[in-house]
N, C-alpha and C positions, 0 to 999 in steps of 0.2 A: 422599581423595585424595594426602593426605601420604605420603612414603616409598613411591610408587606408580613401579614401573619403566617407565620409557617411551624408543623410538628414536626418534632423528630420523635423516633423512635425510643429513645431515652432519657435524652432530656425535658422533652412535655412540648408544650407550645411557648413560641418565641416569636419576636419580632427583627424583623433586619434592619441593622442600626446606620451599616455602613458598606458600600459599592467599592473595590476598589480593582480597575483591573477585570482579573479572573477572578477575584476571591469576593465572599459577601460575609458580613459579620452580623453573628445572631447573638440577640440580647436573652437569656432565658431566665427563667424564675432565678436558679442558683449561679449562674455562670455566663459569662460571653465566649462564644465560641467562633472561629474562623471556619470555612467550608470555602471546597473548590467551587465553584460556577461554571457550567451547569451540571457538573457530575454528582454533584451531592443530592441533587433533588433524583437523580435516580435509585438513588440506595439509601439514604439518610432522612431527607429531609419533604416534605408536601407542602404544598400551597394550601393555605384553609379553604380560600376559594378555586372551587373546581375549577373557572374558567382560565384562570392563570396558570393553573398544574398542567391543563391542556395545553397552554400556550407555550410553557416552559417543556415539556413532553414534545412537541413538534419542533422546537430548537434542536432539543438533543436528537430528535430523529434527522433532521435535516444534516446534522454534523456529521451523525454516523454514517450517513449516504456520502455526504462528500469525501469523508476518508474512505470507505471502501470503492467509491471510484478512482480516487487516487492512487490506492493500492493495487486495483485492478488494470489501470493504465501504466503502471512500472511492473508489472507481472509480463504483458502485453509487450512494453518495451525491451524488460530482460528476455524475454522470449525469441521475440524478433531480431535481437543483438546476436542471442545464440546460433540462431539458423542461419543469419549472415555469417560469423564466423566460420561456422560449419562448411560453409558452400566456400568461402576463400580459401580453407582448408584443402577441399577436393580440388580446386582449379590449382592450388601450388602443389600438387601431385606429379610425380614425375612421370610422362610420357613413358611407357615401355615399348621400344622399338623393333621391328627385326632385323635382320642383318639386310635384309631388300631394301628397305628404307636409304641404306648407304648409298646405293649404287643407282646410276640413272637406268631407264627403262629399257637399253637397248642393250645391257650389260645382263647376261645369262646367268643367274644366282641361282637356279634348281639344286644344284650338285652341293651347294654350300649347306652346312647346318642352320635348322629352322627353330635356332634357341635366341631368345629373345636378349638383347642387348640394353644395359641401363648405360645412361650418360651420368 
C-alpha cells in the first residue's frame, strides 16, 4: 500500500505515505490527510491502478459479507431465544383442572358443578 497513487474527489492525486492499523495517510499536493482504510476507498479515494482498486473493492465486499452473515446469525439466535422463552412460558402456565380430577375413578361426581378449578 505504501507509495500507491490514489485520487481524491476534492484534493486530486496523492501518494499513500503511511499505513497504520486501519488508517492510511495520503500526501496530496496541498496537504496531508488521514483516511480510514478500507472505507475511504468506497467514498473518497480511488487507486490510480484499476487492478489494485479491484482488489481493494474485493476486500471491502468480503468484509461486508462477513458483517452481514454475523448480523443474520445474531438475528437467528435472537429469534430462537425468543421462541424458546415463549415455549417455556407456555409450559409454565397453570393447567386448569375440572372438579372431577380431584376425586378417584369410583367416586360419582356427575352431580357436582362442572366449573374449572384453578390451583
